[in-house]
C-alpha positions as CSV (number, residue, x, y, z in Angstrom):
1,M,-1.7,-17.5,26.0
2,F,-5.1,-18.6,27.1
3,K,-6.9,-22.0,26.9
4,S,-10.3,-23.3,27.6
5,V,-11.1,-25.0,31.0
6,D,-13.6,-27.5,32.2
7,V,-15.5,-25.3,34.6
8,F,-17.4,-28.2,36.2
9,A,-14.2,-30.1,36.9
10,T,-12.9,-27.0,38.6
11,L,-16.0,-26.7,40.8
12,R,-16.2,-30.5,41.6
13,P,-14.7,-30.0,45.2
14,V,-17.4,-27.4,45.8
15,L,-20.3,-29.4,44.5
16,S,-19.4,-32.9,45.8
17,P,-20.8,-32.4,49.4
18,L,-24.2,-31.3,48.1
19,P,-27.2,-33.6,47.4
20,S,-27.8,-34.5,43.8
21,R,-30.8,-32.2,43.4
22,E,-28.8,-29.2,44.7
23,R,-25.8,-30.1,42.5
24,A,-28.1,-30.1,39.4
25,R,-29.5,-26.7,40.5
26,V,-26.1,-25.2,40.8
27,R,-24.9,-26.7,37.5
28,G,-27.9,-25.2,35.7
29,G,-27.2,-21.8,37.2
30,V,-23.5,-22.0,36.3
31,R,-24.4,-22.9,32.7
32,N,-26.7,-19.8,32.4
33,G,-24.1,-17.6,34.0
34,I,-21.3,-18.9,31.7
35,G,-23.5,-18.0,28.7
36,R,-24.0,-14.4,30.1
37,V,-20.3,-14.0,30.9
38,S,-19.1,-15.4,27.6
39,S,-21.5,-13.3,25.6
40,S,-20.3,-10.2,27.4
41,I,-16.7,-11.1,26.3
42,S,-17.3,-11.9,22.7
43,P,-20.1,-13.4,20.7
44,L,-17.5,-15.7,19.1
45,T,-16.1,-17.0,22.4
46,P,-18.4,-19.7,23.8
47,T,-15.8,-20.9,26.4
48,L,-14.1,-19.1,29.2
49,P,-10.5,-18.2,28.7
50,C,-8.3,-18.8,31.7
51,R,-4.8,-19.4,32.9
52,P,-3.1,-22.9,32.6
53,R,-4.4,-25.5,35.0
54,S,-1.7,-25.1,37.5
55,R,-2.5,-21.5,38.0
56,L,-6.2,-22.2,37.8
57,H,-6.0,-24.7,40.7
58,A,-4.0,-22.3,42.7
59,L,-6.8,-19.8,42.4
60,A,-9.6,-22.3,42.8
61,A,-8.4,-24.2,45.9
62,P,-8.6,-21.5,48.5
63,A,-12.0,-20.4,47.2
64,A,-13.3,-24.0,47.2
65,A,-12.1,-24.5,50.8
66,R,-13.9,-21.3,51.9
67,M,-17.1,-22.3,50.2
68,R,-17.0,-25.8,51.8
69,A,-16.4,-24.2,55.2
70,E,-19.3,-21.8,54.8
71,T,-21.7,-24.3,53.4
72,P,-24.0,-25.8,56.0
73,P,-24.2,-29.7,56.1
74,T,-27.9,-29.6,54.9
75,P,-28.6,-27.0,52.2
76,R,-31.3,-24.5,53.0
77,K,-34.4,-24.4,51.0
78,G,-35.2,-21.3,49.0
79,R,-32.3,-19.1,47.9
80,G,-29.4,-21.2,49.1
81,G,-28.7,-22.6,45.6
82,S,-28.7,-19.1,44.1
83,W,-26.0,-18.1,46.6
84,L,-23.9,-21.0,45.5
85,V,-24.5,-20.1,41.9
86,A,-23.4,-16.5,42.5
87,S,-20.3,-17.6,44.4
88,A,-19.4,-20.1,41.6
89,L,-19.8,-17.4,39.0
90,F,-17.7,-15.0,41.0
91,L,-14.9,-17.6,41.1
92,I,-15.2,-18.2,37.4
93,A,-15.2,-14.5,36.6
94,G,-12.0,-14.0,38.6
95,I,-10.4,-16.9,36.8
96,G,-11.5,-15.9,33.3
97,F,-10.4,-12.2,33.5
98,A,-7.0,-12.9,35.1
99,E,-4.3,-10.8,33.5
100,P,-2.5,-12.7,30.8
101,N,1.2,-13.6,31.3
102,I,2.9,-11.6,28.6
103,K,6.2,-10.8,30.4
104,N,8.2,-12.7,27.8
105,L,6.3,-11.4,24.7
106,G,8.1,-8.4,23.3
107,R,8.8,-5.1,25.2
108,P,7.4,-1.6,25.3
109,A,8.6,0.6,22.5
110,T,11.1,3.2,23.5
111,P,10.4,7.0,23.0
112,A,13.2,7.0,20.3
113,E,11.5,4.2,18.4
114,I,8.1,5.9,18.5
115,K,9.6,9.1,17.4
116,A,11.3,7.4,14.4
117,W,8.0,5.8,13.4
118,D,5.8,8.8,14.0
119,I,6.9,11.0,11.0
120,D,3.7,11.9,9.2
121,V,2.9,15.5,8.5
122,R,-0.8,16.5,8.5
123,P,-2.4,19.2,6.3
124,D,-2.4,21.6,9.2
125,F,1.4,21.0,9.4
126,A,1.2,19.2,12.7
127,G,4.2,16.9,12.9
128,L,6.4,19.1,10.6
129,P,9.9,19.1,12.0
130,K,12.0,22.2,12.4
131,G,14.4,22.9,9.5
132,S,15.0,24.9,6.4
133,G,16.4,24.5,2.9
134,T,17.3,26.8,0.0
135,V,16.4,26.5,-3.7
136,A,20.1,26.3,-4.5
137,R,20.7,23.3,-2.1
138,G,17.5,21.7,-3.5
139,Q,19.0,21.9,-7.0
140,E,22.2,20.1,-5.8
141,V,20.1,17.3,-4.2
142,W,17.8,17.1,-7.2
143,E,20.6,16.7,-9.7
144,S,22.3,14.0,-7.7
145,K,19.3,12.0,-6.5
146,C,16.2,12.9,-8.4
147,E,17.1,13.9,-12.0
148,N,17.6,10.3,-13.3
149,C,13.9,9.6,-12.9
150,H,12.2,13.0,-13.1
151,G,14.4,14.9,-15.5
152,A,16.6,18.0,-15.0
153,F,13.5,20.2,-14.8
154,G,10.9,17.8,-13.4
155,E,9.4,17.5,-16.9
156,S,10.4,13.9,-17.7
157,N,7.8,11.3,-18.6
158,E,10.3,8.5,-19.2
159,V,10.0,6.8,-15.8
160,F,7.2,8.6,-13.9
161,T,4.6,11.1,-14.7
162,P,6.0,14.7,-14.9
163,V,6.3,16.7,-11.7
164,I,6.3,20.2,-13.3
165,G,4.3,21.7,-16.1
166,H,1.1,23.3,-17.3
167,T,0.7,25.8,-14.5
168,T,0.6,29.6,-15.0
169,K,1.1,32.8,-13.1
170,D,-2.7,33.3,-13.3
171,D,-3.1,29.9,-11.6
172,I,-0.8,31.0,-8.8
173,R,-2.9,34.2,-8.4
174,T,-6.3,32.4,-8.3
175,G,-5.4,29.1,-6.7
176,H,-7.2,27.2,-9.5
177,V,-5.3,25.4,-12.4
178,A,-7.1,26.3,-15.6
179,A,-5.6,23.3,-17.4
180,L,-7.5,20.9,-15.1
181,R,-10.8,22.1,-16.7
182,S,-9.7,21.5,-20.3
183,D,-8.2,18.8,-22.5
184,T,-5.4,21.0,-23.8
185,V,-2.6,19.2,-21.9
186,P,-1.5,15.7,-22.6
187,Q,-1.0,14.7,-19.0
188,R,-1.7,16.1,-15.5
189,T,1.5,16.9,-13.6
190,T,2.1,16.7,-9.8
191,L,2.1,20.5,-9.4
192,M,-1.2,20.8,-11.3
193,K,-2.9,18.6,-8.7
194,L,-1.1,19.6,-5.5
195,S,-3.4,21.5,-3.1
196,E,-1.6,21.0,0.2
197,L,2.1,21.5,0.6
198,S,2.3,19.0,3.5
199,V,1.5,16.2,1.1
200,L,4.5,16.9,-1.1
201,W,6.9,17.4,1.9
202,D,5.6,14.2,3.6
203,Y,5.9,12.1,0.5
204,I,9.4,13.2,-0.3
205,N,10.5,12.7,3.3
206,R,9.2,9.1,3.6
207,A,9.5,7.7,0.1
208,M,12.3,9.5,-1.8
209,P,14.6,8.9,-3.4
210,W,13.2,5.7,-4.9
211,N,16.2,3.6,-4.3
212,A,16.9,4.9,-0.8
213,P,13.8,6.2,0.9
214,K,14.1,8.2,4.2
215,S,17.7,8.9,3.4
216,L,17.3,12.6,3.0
217,S,18.0,14.9,5.9
218,T,15.2,17.2,7.1
219,D,16.9,20.3,5.7
220,D,17.4,18.5,2.3
221,V,13.7,17.7,2.2
222,Y,12.9,21.4,2.6
223,A,15.4,22.2,-0.1
224,V,14.0,19.7,-2.6
225,V,10.5,21.0,-2.0
226,A,11.7,24.6,-2.5
227,Y,13.4,23.6,-5.7
228,V,10.3,21.9,-7.1
229,L,8.2,25.0,-6.3
230,N,10.9,27.1,-8.0
231,L,10.8,25.0,-11.1
232,G,7.0,25.6,-11.2
233,G,7.5,29.4,-10.8
234,V,5.9,29.5,-7.3
235,V,8.9,30.8,-5.4
236,P,12.0,32.8,-6.5
237,N,15.5,31.6,-6.9
238,D,16.7,32.9,-3.6
239,Y,13.8,31.4,-1.6
240,V,14.4,29.6,1.7
241,L,11.6,27.2,2.7
242,S,11.3,26.4,6.4
243,D,8.8,25.2,9.0
244,K,8.0,28.8,9.8
245,N,6.8,29.8,6.3
246,M,5.2,26.5,5.0
247,Q,1.7,27.9,5.4
248,A,2.6,31.2,3.6
249,T,4.2,29.1,0.8
250,Q,1.1,26.9,0.5
251,N,-0.9,30.0,-0.1
252,Q,0.9,30.4,-3.4
253,L,0.2,26.9,-4.8
254,P,-1.5,27.0,-8.2
255,N,-4.1,24.5,-7.1
256,R,-4.5,25.5,-3.4
257,N,-8.2,26.2,-4.0
258,G,-8.8,23.1,-6.1
259,K,-10.4,21.0,-3.4
260,T,-14.1,21.2,-2.6
261,R,-16.1,20.1,0.4
262,E,-19.4,20.7,-1.3
263,H,-20.4,17.1,-1.8
264,G,-22.3,14.5,0.2
265,L,-19.3,12.4,1.2
266,W,-17.8,15.2,3.3
267,E,-20.6,15.6,5.9
268,L,-21.8,12.5,7.8
269,G,-25.4,13.2,7.0
270,G,-24.7,14.7,3.5
271,K,-26.6,13.7,0.4
272,P,-24.6,11.5,-2.0
273,D,-23.4,13.0,-5.3
274,V,-25.4,10.4,-7.2
275,Q,-28.4,8.3,-6.4
276,G,-28.1,4.6,-6.9
277,S,-30.7,2.4,-8.5
278,T,-29.9,-0.9,-6.7
279,C,-32.7,-3.4,-7.0
280,M,-34.3,-4.2,-3.6
281,T,-37.4,-6.2,-4.6
282,N,-38.2,-8.6,-7.5
283,C,-34.6,-8.5,-8.6
284,A,-33.1,-10.5,-11.5
285,P,-31.9,-13.9,-10.2
286,K,-28.5,-13.5,-11.9
287,V,-26.4,-10.4,-12.5
288,T,-23.4,-10.4,-14.8
289,I,-20.8,-7.9,-13.8
290,S,-18.3,-6.7,-16.5
291,S,-16.2,-3.8,-17.4
292,R,-16.1,-2.6,-21.0
293,L,-16.0,0.5,-23.2
294,P,-19.2,1.2,-25.1
295,D,-18.8,0.8,-28.8
296,F,-19.4,4.4,-29.5
297,A,-16.6,5.5,-27.1
298,R,-14.1,2.7,-27.8
299,N,-11.8,4.7,-30.0
300,A,-12.8,8.2,-28.8
301,H,-9.1,8.8,-27.8
302,G,-7.3,6.8,-30.4
303,D,-5.3,3.7,-29.7
304,I,-5.1,3.4,-25.9
305,S,-2.3,0.8,-26.1
306,A,0.0,3.2,-27.8
307,Q,-0.6,5.9,-25.1
308,N,0.5,3.8,-22.1
309,R,3.9,4.0,-20.5
310,L,6.1,1.3,-22.0
311,L,7.7,0.1,-18.8
312,G,6.6,-3.2,-17.3
313,G,4.1,-5.8,-18.5
314,L,1.0,-3.6,-18.4
315,R,-0.4,-2.6,-21.8
316,G,-3.6,-0.8,-22.7
317,V,-6.2,-2.2,-25.1
318,D,-5.9,-1.7,-28.8
319,T,-9.1,0.4,-29.1
320,L,-8.8,0.7,-32.9
321,R,-9.8,-2.9,-33.2
322,P,-13.2,-4.5,-32.2
323,A,-13.5,-5.6,-28.7
324,P,-12.6,-9.3,-28.2
325,T,-15.4,-11.7,-27.2
326,E,-13.2,-13.6,-24.7
327,F,-10.1,-13.0,-22.6
328,V,-6.9,-12.8,-24.5
329,P,-3.6,-13.2,-22.5
330,L,-1.1,-10.5,-22.8
331,A,1.5,-12.7,-24.5
332,A,-1.0,-13.5,-27.2
333,R,-2.0,-9.9,-27.6
334,V,1.6,-8.9,-28.5
335,S,2.1,-11.9,-30.8
336,K,0.6,-12.9,-34.1
337,G,-2.5,-14.5,-32.7
338,A,-4.3,-11.5,-31.3
339,T,-3.1,-8.4,-33.2
340,G,-2.0,-9.7,-36.5
341,S,1.5,-8.6,-35.9
342,T,4.5,-11.0,-35.9
343,S,7.6,-11.1,-33.9
344,T,9.9,-8.5,-35.6
345,A,12.9,-10.7,-34.8
346,T,11.8,-13.2,-37.5
347,T,12.2,-10.6,-40.2
348,A,15.8,-9.8,-39.2
349,V,15.1,-6.3,-37.9
350,D,18.0,-4.4,-36.4
351,P,18.3,-5.5,-32.7
352,A,18.8,-1.8,-31.7
353,K,15.4,-1.1,-33.2
354,L,13.9,-4.0,-31.2
355,A,15.4,-2.6,-28.0
356,A,13.9,0.8,-28.8
357,Q,10.5,-0.8,-29.7
358,H,10.3,-2.7,-26.4
359,A,11.4,0.3,-24.4
360,C,14.8,-1.2,-23.3
361,L,16.5,2.1,-24.2
362,T,14.1,4.0,-21.9
363,C,16.0,2.7,-18.9
364,H,19.3,1.6,-20.4
365,G,21.5,3.8,-22.5
366,I,24.0,2.2,-24.9
367,A,27.0,3.8,-23.2
368,N,25.4,5.6,-20.2
369,K,23.3,4.6,-17.2
370,I,19.8,6.0,-17.1
371,V,17.7,4.1,-14.6
372,G,19.4,0.7,-15.2
373,P,23.0,0.1,-16.2
374,A,24.5,1.0,-19.7
375,L,24.2,-1.9,-22.1
376,I,27.9,-1.8,-22.8
377,D,28.5,-2.5,-19.0
378,V,26.0,-5.4,-19.2
379,H,28.0,-6.8,-22.1
380,K,31.3,-6.5,-20.2
381,K,29.8,-8.3,-17.2
382,Y,28.5,-11.2,-19.2
383,A,31.4,-11.4,-21.6
384,A,33.2,-13.9,-19.4
385,Q,30.3,-16.4,-19.8
386,K,31.1,-16.6,-23.5
387,S,28.6,-19.1,-25.1
388,D,26.3,-19.0,-22.2
389,A,26.0,-15.2,-22.1
390,A,23.1,-14.9,-24.4
391,K,21.2,-17.7,-22.5
392,L,21.7,-16.0,-19.2
393,L,20.6,-12.6,-20.6
394,V,17.4,-14.2,-22.0
395,V,16.5,-15.4,-18.5
396,R,17.4,-12.1,-16.9
397,I,15.4,-10.0,-19.4
398,K,12.3,-12.3,-19.2
399,S,12.2,-12.7,-15.4
400,G,13.5,-9.3,-14.3
401,G,15.0,-8.9,-10.8
402,S,17.1,-6.6,-8.6
403,G,20.3,-6.6,-6.7
404,A,22.8,-7.2,-9.6
405,W,23.0,-3.5,-10.5
406,G,21.7,-1.9,-7.4
407,S,18.4,-1.8,-5.5
408,I,16.2,-0.4,-8.3
409,P,14.3,-3.5,-9.7
410,M,13.9,-4.3,-13.4
411,P,10.4,-5.4,-14.1
412,A,9.8,-8.8,-15.8
413,Q,9.6,-8.5,-19.6
414,D,7.6,-11.7,-20.1
415,H,5.2,-9.8,-22.4
416,V,7.9,-9.4,-25.1
417,P,7.9,-12.2,-27.7
418,D,10.6,-14.9,-27.0
419,A,12.2,-14.4,-30.4
420,D,12.6,-10.7,-29.7
421,I,14.2,-11.3,-26.3
422,R,16.6,-13.8,-27.9
423,A,17.6,-11.3,-30.5
424,I,18.2,-8.5,-28.0
425,A,20.1,-10.8,-25.7
426,E,22.4,-12.0,-28.5
427,W,23.0,-8.4,-29.5
428,I,24.0,-7.4,-26.0
429,A,26.2,-10.5,-25.6
430,A,28.0,-9.7,-28.9
431,G,28.5,-6.1,-27.9
432,K,28.0,-4.9,-31.4
433,F,26.3,-1.6,-30.6
434,Q,27.7,0.4,-33.5
């Protein structure tokens, strides 16, 4: 939009009638002025931005003619040069700050577009749209759009962490979830941590369902939130959640009093929770930054790798073994080299057991769809490929992808040993699931 300009070339018609000494004086003043103008615009912009040269000449020519007409034949001593410097800088400033020509760059957003984008709901419920939904309607939406991932009662841990669980009537009474202060529960659920109802409403509204975000109507969002709270025992079966009773409903959340502002990060001048010990003088010349578990705590919670969710390529560390002294790639960790285990496919293990071991059956039922398609449907789709079916399935399993069976993506399974992938692919291609 803008480009740099040779200021002195622009001012040449103004300077040419002057004696050489006076021209040098004006040039020096202009240089100083440009530095001041440029620094006031940006410390990273040493040259003046301006319009293209055709526009620049259109602006400069009348001013140059006026300056020549007003300049006496013989320059005066004293402050005459300063006047010229000021006039030149005035001309430059007018050129440099000309409004950019952006008439062909985009267009103003319409009120409807801004309204569609501005959908966030704040903790004080500002931005909450009018509407209402019943627990009964929420159950209908849940069973058709949410149950596959979260379970019939929000308790499922197969795809995502549980939504419901480990809250009590006493928690609802006090506003503090007792299970958060103990290690008696295996996993923290959404309702255990939720302290502001606007967060749950806003997240469902903008991000759910997973395969079709923003597809729920406003009333259905209210209904799903009401059903979730009903599953957690917060509201009764006949409850109607609306924009008019959101605050009153929030006052029943089990963890509504679980937040604290009594820490240094809340107030601008507050004292930090911890005091750092960063070296400021006579520091070590080299610092090695690493992340590791202390030896005494390495297996405090058993084998971490066995406690991670089985979907995707992420795995925890096998904390029952000594810490490795160097980085070990994931593929090596699940093969013979790193863990001492071998590919189970080489020992002719049942492919169905391999599919269960590598969590294939977490998302794919044999005859029923869970998150991904049923394996029997996959077999039917690839049956026409005959001898190439197993090869195509190996590529699909290892690389993952989306679009063939809907918009929910299948993560890459490149962490699974190749022999196991081949065995599973041949099993699916053969269709021998019994």
